[in-house]
C-alpha positions in Angstrom: 44.2 8.6 -8.6 42.5 12.4 -8.5 39.6 12.7 -6.0 37.6 15.7 -6.3 35.6 16.9 -3.1 32.8 18.7 -4.6 29.0 19.7 -2.8 25.9 21.8 -4.4 26.1 24.2 -1.6 28.1 25.9 0.3 28.7 25.5 4.0 28.5 21.9 4.4 31.5 20.5 5.3 33.4 20.1 1.9 36.9 21.5 2.9 36.4 19.8 6.4 36.4 16.7 4.3 39.1 16.9 2.1 41.7 18.3 4.8 41.0 15.2 7.7 40.7 12.6 4.3 44.2 14.0 3.5 45.5 13.7 6.7 44.8 9.8 6.9 45.9 9.2 3.5 49.4 7.5 4.7 51.8 8.6 2.3 52.1 11.2 0.2 49.3 13.2 -1.0 48.5 16.9 -3.2 45.5 18.6 -1.6 44.2 20.9 -4.5 42.2 24.3 -3.3 40.7 24.9 -5.9 37.6 26.9 -4.5 40.4 30.3 -5.8 37.4 32.9 -4.9 38.3 31.8 -1.2 40.2 28.9 -0.2 41.0 27.6 2.9 42.4 24.4 3.2 45.7 26.9 4.4 43.9 27.2 8.3 44.2 23.6 8.5 47.7 23.5 7.7 50.9 24.7 9.7 53.7 24.0 6.6 55.8 27.1 5.2 54.6 28.5 1.7 57.0 27.4 -0.8 56.7 28.8 -3.5 54.1 32.1 -4.6 53.7 32.5 -8.6 51.2 34.4 -10.1 48.3 33.1 -12.8 48.3 35.0 -15.9 46.0 34.6 -19.4 46.2 36.8 -22.5 43.9 39.4 -23.3 44.2 40.7 -27.0 45.3 44.3 -27.8 44.5 45.9 -30.7 47.0 48.1 -33.1 45.0 51.2 -34.7 47.3 52.1 -37.5 46.7 48.3 -39.3 43.0 47.9 -37.9 40.5 48.1 -40.7 37.6 47.8 -38.3 36.2 44.7 -40.0 34.1 43.7 -37.5 35.3 39.8 -37.5 37.3 39.9 -34.5 34.2 41.0 -32.7 31.7 38.8 -34.6 34.2 35.4 -33.7 34.1 36.5 -29.6 31.3 34.4 -28.1 31.9 36.2 -25.2 31.6 39.8 -26.1 35.3 40.7 -25.0 35.1 42.9 -27.9 33.1 45.5 -29.9 33.6 46.9 -32.7 31.1 49.7 -34.1 32.6 50.7 -36.7 35.8 52.3 -35.5 38.6 50.1 -33.8 37.7 47.7 -31.2 37.2 48.2 -27.4 37.7 45.2 -26.1 36.6 44.2 -22.0 39.6 42.2 -20.3 37.0 41.3 -17.5 35.4 39.4 -20.5 38.6 37.4 -22.4 38.4 33.9 -21.9 42.2 34.2 -23.5 41.2 32.0 -26.5 43.1 33.1 -28.8 40.7 33.0 -31.5 40.4 37.0 -32.2 44.1 36.6 -33.5 43.1 34.1 -35.8 40.7 35.8 -37.2 42.0 39.1 -38.1 43.1 39.6 -42.1 45.1 42.7 -41.0 47.1 40.8 -38.2 45.9 43.9 -36.1 45.8 42.3 -33.0 48.1 41.1 -30.7 48.1 39.6 -26.8 49.1 40.9 -24.0 49.4 38.6 -20.3 46.5 39.9 -17.7 47.5 38.7 -14.2 44.1 37.2 -12.8 45.4 35.8 -8.8 48.2 33.7 -7.7 49.4 30.0 -6.9 50.5 29.1 -3.5 52.4 25.9 -2.4 52.5 25.1 0.7 54.0 21.6 2.4 53.0 19.9 5.5 54.5 16.5 6.4 53.1 14.4 3.4 50.5 17.1 2.4 51.7 19.4 -0.7 48.8 21.8 -0.3 48.4 23.8 -3.9 46.0 26.6 -3.6 45.0 28.9 -5.7 43.8 32.5 -5.0 41.6 34.7 -7.6 42.7 38.8 -7.4 40.1 40.7 -6.1 38.0 42.3 -8.9 38.7 38.9 -11.2 34.9 37.9 -12.5 36.2 34.1 -13.6 37.3 31.3 -12.0 38.6 29.0 -14.3 41.5 29.8 -15.7 43.2 29.9 -12.0 41.5 26.3 -11.5 43.1 25.1 -14.6 46.7 26.9 -13.2 46.1 25.2 -10.5 45.3 21.8 -11.4 48.4 21.5 -14.0 50.7 21.7 -11.1 49.7 18.4 -10.3 52.0 15.4 -9.9 50.3 12.8 -12.1 51.8 10.3 -10.1 51.2 11.1 -6.7 47.6 11.0 -5.1 45.0 14.1 -5.5 42.2 15.7 -3.3 40.8 18.3 -4.9 38.7 20.8 -2.9 36.4 22.0 -5.5 34.1 24.9 -5.1 30.3 25.2 -4.3 27.1 24.8 -6.5 27.2 23.2 -10.4 28.8 26.5 -12.1 31.9 26.4 -14.7 34.6 26.8 -11.5 32.8 23.3 -10.7 33.1 21.6 -13.5 36.4 22.9 -14.3 37.6 21.3 -11.5 36.0 17.6 -11.5 36.6 17.5 -15.3 39.0 14.4 -15.9 38.5 13.2 -12.4 38.7 9.4 -11.1 36.9 9.3 -8.8 33.6 11.7 -6.9 32.4 12.6 -3.2 29.6 15.1 -3.1 29.0 16.4 0.8 25.5 16.8 1.6 23.6 17.5 4.7 20.4 15.9 5.5 18.0 19.0 4.5 15.6 20.2 2.2 18.3 22.6 1.0 20.6 19.5 0.9 18.6 17.5 -1.1 17.8 20.0 -3.2 21.2 20.8 -4.1 22.4 17.8 -3.9 20.4 17.2 -6.9 21.7 19.6 -8.9 25.0 18.0 -8.3 24.2 14.4 -9.4 22.8 15.7 -12.7 25.9 17.7 -12.8 27.9 15.0 -11.8 26.6 12.8 -14.5 26.7 14.4 -17.4 30.7 14.9 -17.2 30.8 10.7 -16.4 32.6 10.9 -13.4 31.7 8.2 -10.5 31.4 9.2 -7.4 29.2 9.0 -3.8 27.7 10.4 -1.7 28.7 11.6 1.9 25.7 13.2 4.6 27.6 15.2 7.4 25.6 16.8 9.8 23.5 14.0 10.1 20.4 14.3 13.0 20.0 18.0 11.6 16.9 17.2 9.9 15.3 14.2 8.7 16.5 11.0 5.9 14.8 12.4 2.7 18.7 12.7 1.2 19.3 8.8 1.8 16.1 7.9 0.5 16.4 10.1 -2.7 20.2 7.8 -2.7 18.9 4.8 -2.6 16.6 5.0 -5.0 19.1 6.4 -7.7 21.6 3.3 -6.4 24.5 6.4 -4.8 26.7 4.6 -2.9 26.2 6.3 0.1 29.9 6.1 1.6 30.0 7.9 4.9 27.1 9.7 7.9 29.2 12.0 10.0 26.8 13.3 12.9 26.2 16.3 14.2 28.9 16.8 16.7 29.2 20.0 18.5 32.6 19.1 19.5 34.0 19.2 15.1 32.5 22.5 14.9 34.7 23.7 17.9 37.9 22.2 16.6 37.0 23.5 13.4 36.3 26.3 14.5 39.8 26.7 16.6 41.5 25.0 13.3 41.7 21.8 14.3 41.5 18.7 12.6 38.6 16.1 13.4 41.1 13.0 13.4 43.4 15.3 15.2 40.7 15.8 18.2 39.0 12.9 17.8 40.8 10.0 16.9 37.5 7.2 16.6 36.6 9.6 13.4 40.8 8.6 12.5 39.5 5.0 11.7 35.8 6.4 9.8 38.1 8.3 7.5 40.5 5.9 6.5 37.7 3.3 6.3 36.5 6.1 3.7 39.7 6.3 1.4 39.5 2.2 1.2 36.0 2.1 -0.4 36.8 5.4 -2.5 39.7 3.7 -3.9 37.6 0.2 -4.0 35.1 1.6 -6.0 37.2 3.5 -8.3 39.4 0.7 -8.7 36.1 -1.5 -10.2 34.9 1.0 -12.5 37.6 1.0 -13.9 37.7 -2.7 -14.7 34.3 -2.5 -16.1 34.9 0.1 -18.3 38.0 -2.3 -18.9 35.7 -5.1 -19.9 33.9 -2.4 -22.3 
């Protein structure tokens, strides 16, 4: 099963849920930190790095001897990474998505590719948890290539938990694609509700089955619960606003290790998600 943990906004407890859920999984599990602009799952695991490798994307390079400044490459690029003003094209590597289309449309074969580093992937092992985390290089604007590289390291026969970036932009969509189930983590505040509605709209477009976990219950009101009930969205778990959890988190200690009473609740959450995912799979098979 591929389980994605996402949220409409940052700071809702997405990473907290991801790492604690991995800790109580009860067997081999992969934890993929796809929040590559600021990965922090490793702060709660004591394992040692196994491998570190770079992530590269192909960038076009112009051979000015062959180029006739026809402008086809510039016209093709939807991201404005190539500009041709009746001269040899200018390449803007920061905007290039590495699709290779400009090379295919060039009639003079004046373009070739070179690799540009955009980040790195590190693999860490702690007991039954294998953490695969991506880290975007400083100054690089696009996270999806690093996220795709992280997901490419995933072994399909081992359950995987994907800690997604916050929000509803391209990095989140890249993370959620091909997931079997998603958990949207929110908080009972006006901001939490607003950004939850955006995340729900996004995930409905992707067609991924999902449920909601409400964190810090008690700091706001019940409008999030009312919204979920009106949309028939299952509330999978409610975590109270417990100061002890925040204090343990600040020391890098997992909730399920510091307070055993939460371990059972996370184990129940895992079984609930598995049941919902299996029911959805049966329904699809009967269509």
